N, C-alpha and C positions, 0 to 999 in steps of 0.2 A: 601459446597452447602446448599443453604436454604432448611430448611425442609418444604416439602410440606402439613404436618398436622400442622404446626405451624402457626403463625400470619398472614403469608404471603398467606396461603390458600384462603381466600375470594377474593383475586383478581387475584390470578395467575389462577383460571379457566377461567376467562374471555379472558385472554391474550392467554391460551392455544386454547380455540374456535376460537379466531381470526386466529391466526397461522394456525389452519387447515382448516378456510374457502377456499373454492375454488375461493373465488372472492377476495382474499386478496390484489391484486394489488391496488395501490392509483390510482383511476381513476380521471383523468384532463380532462375538456373539449377540444376537440382537434380542433386546428386552421384548416384552408383552407390545404388541402395535397397539399405539392409542386410537380409540375408536373415532372413524370419520377424517382423521388427521389427514390421510393421504388421497382423500377425493381430489379431481382436478376442479380447477376455478373454472367460473362460467367463461366462454369464449368473448373476444372482442373488446374486454377492458383493457385499460393501459395505465401507467403509472410511472412517476418520476420522483425521485427522492434525491436532492443534492444538498451542499452545504451553504447555500444562499438562494434566497427567494428570486433574485434575477435570474440565476441560471435555472431553478426549477421552473420558473415561466416560460424561459427559452426553450427547454426540453419538451415541456407539455404543448407548446406551439407547433415544434416540429411533429410530435405525435399526432396532434389534431389534423395535421395537414397530410397524414398517411405515412410519415416517416417510419423507420425501423427503430429498434432499441439502440443500434448503434449509431444512427443518424442524429437521435436526441441526445446521446451520450457526446458527441462532437460538439453540438450547439452549447450543452451546458459546460463543458469544459473550457470552450472559447470566452464565454461569459465569465467562469471562475478566473481565468487569467485576468480578467480586468478587475473584478471585485473582490478577489481573495489572492492578491498578486504574492503574498507571503506563504503562500502554500503550494501553489502550482500554476502552470502557464506553458506557453509555447518554448519558453527557455528551458524546459524540463524535461521528465521523463515520465515511465509508469509502467504498469500491468492491466491488461484487461482480460477478463474471464468471459466466453460467450456460451450462452446455453440454446440450443435449436430446439423451438417448442413442438415442432413436427417431427423429428428424427431423435431427440433427445440427447444428441451429440453434445459434448463440451469441450471447447479447447481453448486456448490463451494465446496471447499476444505479449512478446517481451519487448517492452519500448525504453529499456533501462540504458541511461548513458554509458559510453565506452571512455576510457581513457586514452589520450592522443598517443601517437607513436612515439613522442619525446618523453612520455611518462617513465619515471624510474621507481624502483623499491623505497628509496630512500628521499623521495622529494618531500615529504613531511617530516623529516628529520632536520633540526637545527645543526649548527657548526659542530657541537660537541656531542652529535649522535644521540640527541636525546628528542623525543615527540615535540614538534612545535606547539606554542601556544594555540588552543583550539580556535580562538577569535581570529589570529593571525592567520591560520590555515582557511577557516570559514571564509574569510572576505579576500582570500588571495585570487590571484588569476590560475594557481596551481589546482584549486578546487573546482575549475569549471570542466565538466564533460560534455561530450558532444549530445546536444538536445535530440531526442528522439520521439518526444511525445507526438508531435504533427506527422510525423513517418508511420508510428505504430498506428493512428488513428485514421490515416489515408489506407495502410494496408486492410484495417477492418473493414473500413467503406467499402474497398473493392471486393470485399468478400459478402457483405451483409447489408451494404447501403440500399436505400431505395430512391431517396431524394437527391437531386445533384449536389455535388460536393460543395459548390460556391454557395448556395441556397443556405447550406448550415451555419455559415458564418455571418448571415446578415444580422441575426439579432444582437449579436456583440458589437459588430460593425455599428449600429445604429445606436447602441447603448453608449459605446465608446465616444460617439461623436455629440450627441445631445448630454452626456452626463448622467453621473447616477450619485445618489446620496449617499454621503460618507455615514456608515453605520457606527454604533458604539464599539463593535468589535475592531473595526477598521481602524479606527481612531487609538484605540487602547494600544494595539499592536505596534502601530507608528510611533506611539509615545514610547513604548518599551522598548522598540529597536534604536530609537534616536537617543536613548540615555547614554551609548557607548560611543556615540557620534560617528560610527563607522558608515551607516546609512547616508549620512550628509556628507561623507568624503565624495562620493561618486556624485558628479555634477548632475547627471541625469535625474538621480534617484531624488537630488535634494529639491531640485525645480519640482518635481512632481509630487512629492509626497509632504512638502513643507511649504509655508508661506515665505514672503520675504523675509520675515524676522525669524525664520528657523523654527517657527511652530507647528505642529501638526494640524493640519486642516480640521475644523471643529465637525462635530456630529451634526449632521444635517448639512452641510456644504455639498455644493453640485459639483463634481469634480469630472473633469473632461479629460481624454487621451488620445486626442487625434492621430499620434504617432503609433499608438496601438491598433487604431482602426486603420491605417495605412498598411500596417504589417499583415493584418488580417486580410484585406483587400489583396494584397500579393499573393498569400497563403491560398485564397479563394481562387485566383487565376493560375497559379504555377505548382500549386501542391508543395509538398516538402522541399522541393528544389529552391524555394525563396529562401531557404535557411541555410542552403549549402553552396549557393554560388550568388554572385552578384552583390549588391551594396549592404543587406542586411546580414549576409555571412560575414563580409569584410568588416562589418562594426563588431559581430560578435568575437572574431579573432583578435581584434584590436583589444577589445575590453580584457581578453583573457590574457593578451601578452602586456598589460599594463601593470606598473609597478603600484602598490608593494607586492613583492614575491610573485613575479609575473610566471605564467604558466607556458607550455609549450603547444597549444593547441594551433593548429594549421586549417587553411581550407581543405587540404587533403583529408585530415582527418573527418571533417563535417561530410564529405562526400563518400569517405570509406565506409562509416557507421551505418547500420542498417537495424531495422527492427526484425525480430522474427517471430513466426508461427511455432509454439511450441505445444507439447503435450500437458494437459492438466495433471496435477497430481491429485489423486483420489484415495479415500480411505472411508471406511464404514463408521458410523456413530449410532448405536441403537439400530433402530429400521431405516435409518437414513444414509445417503451416500454424500460426502462432504467433498467438494472439488475446488481447487485454488491453483493459483500459478506455481509452476516449478522453478528451479534456481535459474538465475541468481536470488528470485524471491525466496522467502522463508516460510511459505504457505505450508509446507509440510511440518512445521513445528505446531500448527493450529491443529492438524490431524492428530499428531501426537500426544498433544494435551486432551483433546477430546477422547482419544483411546485409553489414555492413562487414567483419566479420571473415570471413564465408565468401568473400568477393571476395578478402581478402588471402591466405586460406589454402585454395584450392580442393583442395588434398590434406593434410588435418590430419596431422600428426605425432604428437599425442597429449599426455597431461598432463605427460611428461618432455622435452617439445620445446620449447625456450625461444622458438623464431620464433612458434609457437602463442600462447604467453602475451604476447610482445611485441604481435602482432597484436589480441590481446584490448584489450591497453591502449590502443593507438593507436585501436581501435574506439571504445572508452569516450571517449577524450579528443573524438574529434569528435563523436559523439552528444550529449555534455554541453554541448558549447559551442553546438550548435543548440539544444538543450533549453532552456538558460539565456536565450539571445537570445529565442525565439520564444514558448516555451510559457506559457500563461496559460488563463482562464476563456475558453472560444470564444464565449459568449455575448456578451462584452465586448470580447475582443480578436481580430480577424480574423486567422488565423494558417495557414500553409501545411501543416497537419497530414499530409495525404496526399502531399503534395510532397517532405516530408522524408524518407519511405520509398519514394519511386517508385524503379523500376530505374535510370533515367537519373541521377538524382540520386546515388544510391549508387554508381553506377560513377563518377561525377565525384570524389566523396569519397574513396573507395577509392584513387583514384590518388595520394593523398597519401600513403599508408601505405607505410612503409620499415621492415620489421620489423628491420633490421640496425642501427637507431638510434633514439634517442628524439625526439620533435618539440621544436624549441626553444619554439615557441610555437604554439597551436593557436586560430584564429579561427570563428566561425560562418560557415556557407556560404551560398550564395545560390541556391536551386532557381530553375529556369527560370520567368521571367515574375514572380518575388517581390522583384526590385529595391527597388520601392517598400516593401514591407513589412520588407525588411531595413533599409533607411536610415531607416524612421521609429522603429524600437524601440533602446533602450540595452540591453546585455546586463546581466544582474543574476544573482547567484549564491547567494541565502540560502536557507536549509532547516535543517531541526533534525530528531533522530529521536526516538521514541516510539510504538511501534505495535506491533500482533499480527496474526498471520496463520491462516487456518484453510483446509484443504482437505477435501472431502468427495466421495465418490463412493457414490451408492446402490444397491441392488439391480436398478434399473431403468436403470441405466447413465447416469443423470444425475450432472453434477458441477457442483461449485461450488468457486470460488477467491475467497476474500474477504479483503481487509485492512481493518482498522479501527484508528481511532487517536485519541488525544487530543492529539496531536501530541508536545508535549516531555514530559520526565519528570513524570509527575503532572499532565500539562496546565498549566494557570493556577495549580496548587496551590490553587486554592478549591474546597471540598467543601460539596455541599448533599444532603440526604435519601440519604446513604450512597453518593455517587457523585461522582467528580472531574469538573468542568468543562474543556473543551478550553481550549487556546491557540492554537486554529488560525489566528486572523489573523496571527500573528507570521509565518506563512508567505506572507504578502505581501511584497513589496519595501519596505523601511523608508523609503527615497528614491524619490518618485514620477519624478524624471527621473535621468538619467545623462548627463555630457558635454553637457548641453543637449536631450537627447532623451528622450522619455517612455517609461517602463518598462512593458512588457506586463502585468507581474505587479503594478501599483501597486494601491492600495487604493482601491475605488469602492464606493458604497452598494448591497447587494444581491449583490455580486460573490463569487464562490468563489475562495480563493487558490488558485494551482498546487500540485500535489501530486506528490510520487515515488511514491506507491503505484502498483503494477504487477502486479495480480495477473493470472494467465495460464492460458490453457489451449491445449494443443497437441494437435492432430488429425493424422492422417494425410490423404494426398490425398483420400480417399474420406469424409473426415469422421468417421472413427472416433477414439474418443479415444485419444490417446498419452499424455499428461501433464497433471496439474494442479498449479500451483507458485506460489509468492509466498513475500514475506518483509518483516518490518518493517525498519526502520533507516534512516529519514530519506531524505537525497537519496542515500545508499549503496544504496537498494532497488533502483534500476535495474541495478546490478552485480551485486547479491546474486541477482538473479533471472536475467540473463543467462549469468553463468558456470556454474551446474549446468546450465541446458539444454545449453550446449557442452559441458558433461563427461559428460552423461549420452547425448545424441543425437549428438554428434560423436566424443567419444572412448571411447564405449561402457562408461563406468563404473557400476557398479551404484549405485542411487538412493542409499542412505546414504552410501557413499564418496563420492559427487559432492557431498552435503550436506556431509561432513566436510571436504573438501579447502580449503586455505586461499583466502580471499576476496583480491580485488583490487578497488581501486576507484581509477579514474584521472579523476576529475572535473577535477582540475588536478593541478598539479605541488606537491609530490612526489606520486607515487601511493603509496596507502595498501596495504600487503601483510600478509598474516598469515602471516609468514615460518616460524613453528613448524610450521604445515600444509602448507606447499609441499613439492613434489618437491625432492630433493636438488639442488643445483647450480642451481636455476632462478633465485632472486633474484641469485646471483652474476653469471648469465650475462645478466641484465636491468641489472644495474649496468654491466657492461663494454660494454652497448650505449648507454649513457647515461642509463638511466632512474634518477631519484633516487627513494627511497623513504622512508617512515616507517612505524612500526608502529600498528596498530590501537588505540584508546583504548576505555576502559570504555563510552563512548556510541556507538561503533560496531558492536555486536554485532550479528551477522544473527541471524534467527530463521525460518530457511528450513524450509517444510513443503511436500512432495512426494508425489503418489501416482501412480505409471505402470502404465498397461494393459499387458499382456504377454499372450502366448499360455497362460502357465501361471496366470495371475490376476493380481488386482493386488499390486502391490508397492509399500509406502509408507516415508517417511524423515521423520525429524524432527531438528531441529537440536540437537546437544547443547551448544551456546554457551547455549541458554536451557534450558527445562525440558520440552521438546516430548516428546509420545509418539505412537504411532500404535496405534489398534484396527482389528482385522480382524473382520468379521462374516462367517461363511460362509454358503454357500447353505444354506437350510433353518434357519437361526437366525432369520429373520424373521417377524414376524407376517404373517397374511393382509392384503393392503394394503387400507386403506380406499377407498371411493370418492371419486373426486377431484371 
């Protein structure tokens, strides 16, 4: 951790002062308020949107029993660890943003994995000092961080749960015991991951994901996971300590220390690492307030994109207007340049989190935008008073996908937006006790320096790697819920969240239409565009402006889940690119709420 009395002290103090300011939200001049869009929804309704129908059913069941949004999110995540093991689970981590429907307060929980005490800045370099082959690093024991998903969920449950902790795991335990049907996506991803043979090299993973001939289980096969059921029973009884001491914890450590490329994870690391309650990062977009998780999440990049886009398009033309899309791509390029340069674990690397979304800085950056042409090159900016931080860090651009997202609104109007991950496809591809272990530490920068400068996201003991996860809650100016949204997708998450917010709130698109619309990702050139889902003529118009593009690949698929609050009630949407579903629980369907 940085020394507050050391060379950073002279500019840490202003950062702390800004963070404590009651006016920390990035103010943006509001457009005309859309009619009736900010009226509250009818009371008593609840809704869940998740990446898989089994998880949605579990969340809906808990909501009907009088469970809270947090309760339902826990039940959903326990099931997702079974039916979407490639994306999330108890062996991973994540971020949760919580909205209180009564007080309108918004807070966040940081369950990002931490590096073990034995981690070093050069652990992802080969013998010649060059970055390791990513597949070697991804499937190595060095990639495994301390799992904190369960501990984060327990912390949130202590604050906002209504049903008993153990009850929340029963749907997943029952499903793991009786089995679930292999879906086309499950089969396709096992087939894809099995091509490089790494998943088959782990004895537990091979026995679970493949038949005796080494073929992926076919679509429709009923797959049981009694080991996962036993793990969940232990978590239901013991809470997070089931993963930090005893036989499950010992197996986690043994898997991390196994060849090839063994890591240094110890039981003491599992016991040391803890989730955090953190402040949400908030900023304005038109007449709305957008809140997301703070560092080591990159949620403030979503706020920056929205602020830059608004400045470039004070009077938006809509989804068929090429200038709007060009502005969105410009905003993305600028926000990613800043994110890649500055963002990391703020407990170790001081950074100008609030300054990057301040009105003055966004005004400055937006002046670079020319919607009539694509940028030749985009560099990170320098917020006022931050020259020393800017010059200290070298820019880095590493990241990889493999994540799941859940949004819940309960009968009291509380909302949860939660993103969980094991990082890459099937995490480290090392499996213990029925679940996959993360490879989260490959989200660190492999090289600790760049052009002679240290990299903010370099590996350090006990540090959390930078994350792109950006679970978001949007409210009106009076604090009433408007939208809960998020997505998986690696570093593309930032754009996957920003674009549908623009589509829903600026272009007035229905929730599902906004999710279905083509994604655009402009972290660097060329921009990645899902052209088959774009309005007619937009891609050609962008090419005419000088934008170079390529198509999305299998590893860049979004999984956007969203719930919007309207005067007529809650409206949910789930991404058809994965297997998302939505469940609505009508007023009167829920049980008498238990005492809190």
